[in-house]
C-alpha positions as CSV (number, residue, x, y, z in Angstrom):
1,M,58.2,116.8,133.4
2,N,58.5,115.0,136.8
3,K,62.1,113.8,137.2
4,V,61.0,110.3,138.2
5,I,59.0,110.0,135.0
6,L,61.8,111.4,133.0
7,K,64.2,108.9,134.5
8,L,61.9,106.0,133.7
9,L,61.5,107.2,130.1
10,T,65.2,107.6,129.7
11,A,65.7,104.0,131.1
12,L,63.2,102.7,128.6
13,L,64.8,104.5,125.7
14,I,68.2,103.2,126.7
15,T,66.8,99.6,126.8
16,V,65.1,99.9,123.5
17,A,68.2,101.6,122.0
18,T,70.7,99.0,123.2
19,Q,68.5,96.1,122.0
20,A,67.9,97.6,118.5
21,T,71.5,98.5,117.5
22,A,71.5,95.8,114.8
23,Q,68.6,97.4,113.0
24,E,69.2,99.1,109.7
25,G,69.8,102.9,110.0
26,W,71.8,102.8,113.2
27,E,75.2,104.6,113.1
28,V,78.3,102.9,114.5
29,I,81.0,104.8,116.1
30,R,84.4,103.3,116.8
31,I,86.1,104.6,120.0
32,T,89.5,103.7,121.4
33,N,89.6,103.0,125.1
34,G,92.1,102.0,127.8
35,E,92.7,100.7,131.3
36,W,91.9,103.1,134.1
37,P,89.5,101.3,136.4
38,P,86.9,101.9,137.7
39,Y,86.3,104.6,135.0
40,F,87.5,102.5,132.0
41,S,88.4,98.8,131.8
42,Q,87.6,96.0,129.4
43,H,87.6,93.7,132.5
44,L,84.8,95.6,134.3
45,K,81.1,95.5,133.9
46,H,80.0,97.7,130.9
47,G,83.7,98.6,130.4
48,G,83.7,100.7,133.5
49,A,81.4,103.5,134.6
50,T,82.4,106.2,132.1
51,S,82.5,103.8,129.2
52,H,78.9,102.9,130.2
53,L,77.9,106.5,130.4
54,V,79.2,107.2,126.8
55,T,77.5,104.0,125.5
56,E,74.1,105.0,127.0
57,A,74.3,108.7,125.8
58,L,75.0,107.6,122.2
59,A,72.4,104.8,122.3
60,L,69.8,107.5,123.1
61,Q,70.7,109.1,119.8
62,G,70.6,105.9,117.8
63,V,74.4,105.4,117.7
64,K,76.1,102.1,118.6
65,V,79.6,102.2,120.2
66,E,82.3,99.7,119.4
67,Y,85.3,100.1,121.8
68,G,88.9,99.1,120.9
69,W,91.2,98.6,123.9
70,F,94.7,99.8,123.6
71,P,97.5,101.4,125.6
72,W,96.5,105.0,126.2
73,I,99.2,106.5,123.9
74,R,98.2,104.4,121.0
75,S,94.5,105.1,121.7
76,M,95.2,108.8,121.3
77,Q,97.3,108.2,118.2
78,Y,94.5,106.3,116.5
79,A,92.0,109.0,117.3
80,Q,94.2,111.9,116.1
81,S,95.0,110.1,112.8
82,G,91.4,109.3,112.1
83,Q,91.9,105.6,112.1
84,W,89.2,105.4,114.7
85,H,86.4,108.0,115.2
86,G,87.9,109.1,118.5
87,S,88.9,108.2,122.0
88,I,87.4,108.3,125.4
89,G,88.5,110.0,128.6
90,W,90.8,112.9,127.7
91,K,91.6,116.3,129.1
92,N,91.0,119.1,126.6
93,T,94.3,120.9,125.9
94,P,95.3,123.4,123.2
95,D,97.6,121.0,121.6
96,R,95.0,118.2,121.4
97,A,92.4,120.6,120.2
98,K,94.4,121.1,117.0
99,S,93.3,117.6,115.8
100,L,90.4,116.7,118.0
101,L,86.8,117.9,118.8
102,F,85.9,117.6,122.5
103,S,82.6,116.8,124.0
104,D,80.9,118.3,127.0
105,P,82.5,116.9,130.2
106,I,81.9,113.2,130.9
107,A,83.7,112.9,134.3
108,Q,85.3,115.0,137.0
109,V,88.5,113.5,138.4
110,R,90.6,114.6,141.4
111,P,94.1,113.3,141.9
112,V,95.1,113.2,145.6
113,I,98.1,112.3,147.6
114,F,98.5,108.8,149.0
115,H,100.8,108.1,151.9
116,L,101.6,105.6,154.6
117,K,99.3,105.9,157.6
118,N,102.1,105.5,160.1
119,I,103.9,108.6,158.8
120,P,102.1,111.8,159.7
121,F,101.4,113.9,156.6
122,E,99.6,117.2,156.0
123,W,99.7,119.7,153.2
124,R,98.0,122.8,151.9
125,A,100.2,124.1,149.1
126,L,102.9,122.6,146.8
127,D,105.6,124.3,148.9
128,D,104.7,121.9,151.7
129,L,105.9,119.0,149.5
130,M,109.4,120.4,148.7
131,D,111.0,118.0,151.2
132,K,109.2,114.9,149.9
133,T,110.1,112.4,147.2
134,I,106.8,112.2,145.2
135,G,105.7,109.3,143.0
136,G,104.0,109.9,139.7
137,V,103.3,108.0,136.5
138,I,105.3,108.8,133.3
139,G,103.2,110.9,131.0
140,Y,100.5,111.8,133.5
141,D,99.4,115.4,133.9
142,Y,99.0,116.6,137.5
143,G,98.1,120.2,136.6
144,A,100.0,123.2,135.4
145,E,101.3,124.3,138.9
146,F,102.6,120.8,139.7
147,T,104.3,120.6,136.3
148,R,106.0,124.0,136.7
149,A,107.3,123.0,140.2
150,E,108.5,119.6,138.9
151,T,110.2,121.1,135.8
152,S,112.0,123.8,137.8
153,G,113.3,121.3,140.3
154,K,111.2,122.7,143.1
155,L,109.6,119.3,143.6
156,A,111.4,116.0,143.5
157,V,109.2,113.7,141.4
158,K,110.0,110.0,140.7
159,R,108.1,108.9,137.6
160,L,107.4,105.2,137.1
161,T,105.4,103.3,134.4
162,N,102.2,102.8,136.4
163,E,100.5,103.2,139.8
164,V,101.0,99.5,140.8
165,Q,104.7,100.1,140.8
166,L,104.3,103.4,142.7
167,F,102.3,101.7,145.5
168,R,105.0,99.1,145.7
169,V,107.8,101.6,146.2
170,L,105.6,103.6,148.6
171,L,105.2,100.5,150.8
172,A,108.9,99.8,150.5
173,G,109.7,103.4,151.7
174,R,111.5,104.4,148.5
175,I,109.1,107.4,148.0
176,D,107.4,109.5,150.6
177,I,104.1,110.1,148.9
178,M,102.5,109.5,145.5
179,V,99.8,111.1,143.3
180,S,96.8,109.1,142.0
181,N,93.2,109.7,141.3
182,E,91.2,108.9,144.5
183,L,88.9,106.2,143.1
184,V,91.6,104.7,140.7
185,G,94.1,104.5,143.5
186,H,91.8,102.6,145.8
187,S,90.7,100.3,142.9
188,I,94.3,99.4,142.2
189,L,95.0,98.7,145.9
190,A,92.0,96.4,146.1
191,K,93.0,94.5,143.0
192,H,96.8,94.2,143.3
193,F,97.6,94.2,147.0
194,T,96.8,92.2,150.1
195,P,94.5,93.5,152.9
196,A,97.5,93.7,155.2
197,Q,99.2,96.0,152.6
198,V,96.1,98.1,151.8
199,I,95.5,98.9,155.5
200,K,98.9,100.6,155.7
201,I,97.9,103.2,153.0
202,T,95.6,106.2,153.1
203,H,95.1,109.4,151.1
204,H,94.8,113.1,152.0
205,H,91.4,114.7,151.2
206,L,92.9,117.7,149.4
207,P,93.1,117.3,145.6
208,V,96.4,118.1,143.8
209,Y,94.1,119.6,141.2
210,E,90.7,118.8,139.6
211,H,90.0,118.4,135.9
212,Q,87.3,117.1,133.5
213,L,87.5,114.3,131.0
214,H,85.9,114.4,127.6
215,L,85.1,112.2,124.6
216,A,87.5,113.3,121.9
217,L,86.7,112.9,118.2
218,S,89.0,113.2,115.2
219,K,88.7,116.3,113.0
220,K,89.7,114.2,110.1
221,N,86.4,112.3,110.1
222,K,83.7,114.5,108.4
223,S,80.8,112.8,110.3
224,N,82.3,113.6,113.7
225,K,80.9,117.1,114.1
226,Q,77.4,115.7,113.9
227,L,78.2,112.7,116.0
228,L,79.5,115.0,118.7
229,K,76.3,117.0,118.7
230,K,74.3,113.8,119.1
231,F,76.6,112.7,122.0
232,N,76.2,116.0,123.8
233,K,72.4,115.8,123.4
234,G,72.3,112.2,124.7
235,L,74.6,113.2,127.6
236,Q,72.2,116.1,128.5
237,Q,69.3,113.6,128.5
238,L,71.2,111.4,131.0
239,K,71.9,114.4,133.2
240,S,68.3,115.7,133.1
241,S,66.9,112.3,134.0
242,G,69.3,111.7,136.9
243,R,70.9,108.7,135.2
244,Y,74.3,110.5,135.0
245,E,74.4,110.8,138.8
246,E,73.1,107.3,139.2
247,I,76.0,105.9,137.2
248,Y,78.6,107.7,139.3
249,R,76.9,106.7,142.5
250,N,77.2,103.1,141.3
251,L,80.9,103.7,140.6
252,R,81.5,104.8,144.2
253,T,79.7,101.8,145.6
254,G,81.8,99.4,143.6
255,Q,79.1,98.1,141.2
256,Y,81.4,98.4,138.2
257,E,84.1,96.3,139.8
258,I,82.0,93.2,138.8
259,K,84.1,91.5,136.1
260,T,82.5,90.5,132.8
261,E,82.8,86.9,131.7
């Protein structure tokens, strides 16, 4: 089928699906969510780009999504316990796989190193960072190699509660560099800092590591195996039609930064 026609048919199906969710026979899935703009946020259009992707993929399979917005730790706890069907935006790890079913990838993310423009910075391997004080968020995973280097003391990592705090201490010169997802970091800077502050900060193009995010559904809910199959099928429809790429193009051009009323 011509890709343009497929895209139009997919758009039509999404429109019909999202308008018909109140009809009898539609399944409802309750998914926990959290704040990580522009991928996820209750303050952004459609709940952020990746929330929008998941909503559309499930709508194509006759499933309506209800999001609950919580701190990320609680979002995971509610999913693992089965209180909610699942949670959105998680890395598949052996420990999590004990209690959760993971979908096909819904996003590719790449943490990078942010630094002040007026301080020359270059790196190619973690050994190049040994003389730096590195900012990170408590509980965030920056890859196995980074974790081993931090745990062994090879890297000096200062962990704070969130990236807003990290950018503040970076601007104050209390850390040398910090790690943040590329798009998330720039979204935080645009929202929480002045143009005069933002212009002082840049990021290095090399990712610390790259990983994929998934929809995670609780193994305690018997219907979740079938729901996961439906989601993966809807996700493939979005990819085949070009809608998947369109959503992430819109993310990069800032269209999800429009706040909902």
